[in-house]
VEXLUM-862599 format. One record per residue (C-alpha): x, y, z; residue in one letter. Coordinates in steps of 0.1 Angstrom, whole numbers. Layout:
<nuzas>
xx_yy_zz_residuo
X_Y_Z_A
...
</nuzas>
This chain:
<nuzas>
xx_yy_zz_residuo
-1580_761_-242_M
-1590_790_-256_R
-1595_795_-293_A
-1575_828_-296_S
-1551_846_-276_F
-1545_882_-275_S
-1510_896_-278_L
-1501_899_-242_L
-1513_863_-234_S
-1495_851_-270_F
-1464_863_-252_A
-1466_850_-220_L
-1479_812_-236_L
-1441_814_-254_L
-1421_827_-221_V
-1441_798_-200_G
-1434_774_-228_G
-1397_786_-232_A
-1393_773_-192_V
-1420_746_-189_A
-1408_719_-171_G
-1379_739_-151_C
-1405_749_-120_D
-1414_785_-133_G
-1376_792_-127_K
-1353_802_-160_P
-1316_801_-140_Q
-1326_761_-134_D
-1329_752_-173_C
-1313_763_-203_Q
-1343_789_-221_T
-1341_778_-258_P
-1321_800_-281_D
-1306_803_-315_A
-1270_786_-300_S
-1290_755_-300_L
-1291_753_-337_V
-1262_738_-357_A
-1259_751_-390_H
-1228_730_-401_S
-1202_706_-389_G
-1208_669_-383_K
-1239_652_-371_P
-1238_635_-335_Q
-1265_608_-342_G
-1269_575_-347_T
-1287_554_-375_E
-1304_521_-364_V
-1325_498_-382_K
-1358_489_-373_H
-1387_466_-392_D
-1358_475_-420_D
-1364_514_-418_I
-1333_529_-414_T
-1338_552_-384_L
-1317_586_-375_Y
-1317_588_-334_I
-1298_621_-317_S
-1300_619_-278_Q
-1301_648_-256_P
-1276_651_-227_D
-1294_633_-200_K
-1277_652_-173_E
-1292_684_-190_N
-1319_700_-168_A
-1346_705_-199_R
-1335_665_-211_A
-1347_657_-178_K
-1376_675_-175_A
-1388_661_-207_R
-1377_624_-201_D
-1404_600_-219_G
-1411_633_-243_A
-1397_626_-285_A
-1397_646_-312_V
-1404_624_-345_L
-1386_646_-375_Y
-1399_640_-402_L
-1377_654_-435_T
-1385_669_-468_D
-1374_651_-499_V
-1336_652_-496_F
-1344_627_-465_G
-1322_616_-435_I
-1290_618_-465_A
-1292_658_-463_L
-1267_669_-434_P
-1289_700_-429_E
-1319_676_-415_N
-1297_655_-398_K
-1282_689_-385_L
-1316_697_-372_L
-1326_669_-356_A
-1294_672_-333_D
-1305_707_-325_S
-1339_695_-310_F
-1316_671_-287_A
-1298_703_-271_R
-1334_713_-269_A
-1339_683_-249_G
-1356_662_-274_Y
-1352_628_-276_L
-1354_628_-315_T
-1359_600_-341_V
-1362_607_-376_A
-1369_579_-403_P
-1356_574_-434_D
-1390_582_-458_L
-1375_573_-492_F
-1358_539_-482_N
-1322_550_-490_G
-1334_567_-525_A
-1344_604_-515_P
-1343_633_-540_A
-1312_643_-553_P
-1296_681_-536_G
-1309_694_-568_D
-1340_678_-577_I
-1333_700_-617_N
-1306_680_-626_V
-1316_656_-657_P
-1332_623_-653_G
-1347_632_-619_F
-1382_637_-624_N
-1406_649_-592_T
-1438_637_-606_T
-1428_603_-606_D
-1408_600_-577_F
-1440_620_-554_L
-1460_595_-571_A
-1436_566_-552_K
-1439_581_-520_H
-1481_585_-512_T
-1495_586_-480_P
-1500_544_-484_A
-1460_541_-485_V
-1456_564_-462_T
-1481_561_-434_D
-1467_527_-422_P
-1431_540_-418_I
-1443_568_-395_L
-1462_537_-376_A
-1437_512_-374_S
-1412_543_-363_T
-1438_556_-335_I
-1442_520_-324_E
-1405_520_-316_Y
-1410_548_-301_L
-1431_538_-275_R
-1420_502_-269_T
-1381_503_-275_E
-1370_539_-262_L
-1400_542_-239_N
-1415_573_-253_V
-1451_581_-239_S
-1450_617_-254_R
-1451_626_-293_I
-1440_659_-310_A
-1443_657_-345_A
-1421_680_-366_T
-1426_678_-407_G
-1408_698_-433_Y
-1423_701_-470_C
-1429_667_-477_F
-1428_658_-437_G
-1448_689_-431_G
-1478_673_-443_R
-1474_639_-425_Y
-1472_664_-391_S
-1511_669_-402_F
-1518_635_-408_R
-1505_620_-373_L
-1530_644_-356_L
-1556_629_-378_D
-1578_611_-349_G
-1573_580_-365_E
-1537_568_-353_G
-1532_547_-317_E
-1565_533_-296_S
-1572_551_-262_E
-1592_526_-245_G
-1629_515_-253_E
-1622_515_-289_G
-1620_550_-299_K
-1592_564_-315_K
-1564_591_-310_G
-1542_612_-328_A
-1507_593_-332_A
-1489_620_-318_V
-1497_648_-295_D
-1484_678_-309_V
-1472_690_-345_G
-1456_718_-364_F
-1447_720_-400_A
-1424_744_-416_A
-1438_753_-452_H
-1458_721_-460_P
-1466_708_-491_S
-1487_686_-510_L
-1511_694_-476_L
-1550_691_-481_E
-1576_708_-462_T
-1593_677_-451_S
-1567_668_-433_E
-1561_703_-415_I
-1600_697_-402_A
-1590_664_-392_A
-1564_675_-367_V
-1572_666_-328_K
-1541_682_-314_G
-1525_719_-312_P
-1506_726_-343_V
-1482_753_-353_A
-1471_764_-387_I
-1439_780_-398_A
-1446_798_-436_A
-1423_816_-459_A
-1434_851_-474_D
-1421_837_-513_G
-1432_801_-510_D
-1447_790_-542_T
-1462_756_-531_L
-1474_767_-496_F
-1486_800_-515_N
-1509_830_-502_A
-1542_812_-511_Q
-1526_782_-497_A
-1517_798_-461_R
-1551_816_-460_A
-1570_789_-465_A
-1549_765_-442_A
-1557_791_-412_E
-1592_796_-425_A
-1598_755_-417_V
-1570_762_-382_L
-1601_792_-373_L
-1628_767_-379_E
-1612_735_-359_T
-1599_761_-329_A
-1639_773_-329_K
-1653_736_-331_Q
-1629_720_-304_R
-1613_750_-286_Q
-1579_735_-301_Q
-1547_758_-304_P
-1531_765_-335_Y
-1506_788_-349_Q
-1498_804_-379_V
-1465_826_-384_V
-1450_840_-417_L
-1411_852_-420_Y
-1406_878_-444_S
-1379_872_-470_G
-1375_835_-473_T
-1384_806_-497_Q
-1398_772_-498_H
-1373_751_-477_G
-1359_781_-453_F
-1362_761_-420_A
-1338_734_-430_V
-1316_745_-463_R
-1318_783_-459_A
-1290_802_-472_D
-1271_811_-435_V
-1248_837_-453_S
-1281_856_-456_D
-1288_872_-420_P
-1324_873_-425_Q
-1324_838_-440_Q
-1306_826_-406_K
-1324_848_-384_Y
-1355_831_-400_A
-1345_794_-398_K
-1334_803_-365_E
-1368_812_-354_E
-1383_789_-371_A
-1364_760_-351_F
-1374_782_-317_L
-1409_781_-328_Q
-1413_747_-327_A
-1395_740_-294_V
-1413_767_-280_R
-1448_746_-291_W
-1442_714_-276_F
-1427_728_-242_D
-1458_745_-244_R
-1481_715_-254_F
-1458_684_-254_L
-1440_695_-213_V
-1462_719_-198_E
-1496_705_-205_D
-1485_670_-190_S
-1477_681_-154_E
</nuzas>
């Protein structure tokens, strides 16, 4: 894989990803579009317990051509600090299922996520994050991945992370995950996507061993212009060293959290949220599905 793409080849990559697993025939398989994104309504998935962790599972329609082409593949949905208690997170997980992917979202906060308004009196963001460091979160993700592989028979995993969860999309691609035989270590997931990540460290970006994409907000005060430029520089260097695909897309008129909690009454924010979702789906189609054929 070449480290960079021309505008034409990049456009073809997206189109090719959109029909991956459909024998190159769009009419044989639904091309993903904004109609897949649920902004409101009742979540369609179910919750199960595994290893004392609550998992929200959204199943695709197994009769759908896209779902058939994605048998054995899954999306690991890593939430923001509002967790699976936030309806928008469950609805977005359901949206990935409508795109043909079995989707599993673990409760990263043991039933005690951040409140819907983190500015409410009595809530301390610093204390909350101190309780949910990688030392606490990584084992939850390892258990969930084990469940995907052993209980749900998943062989290929894409991680999609938002805000808090965005950091872990990178950590799961760090090459220190599952055994690949002969003592070698490989990434715990195959492909990563992060929307407006927070707390992401340079070393975590440099360590990725797989295709990774970022959806960034132009008004993000956490993953701001300086942080974004630094991340791009590191990704460019890893691409040069390992010919590793990456993508960074900047969405105008957006703030931190837009890919999940956009004000959908604002056409620009609604469009950006939908496009970020489609960015993730096309990335997964290209590097999780097409590369496995």
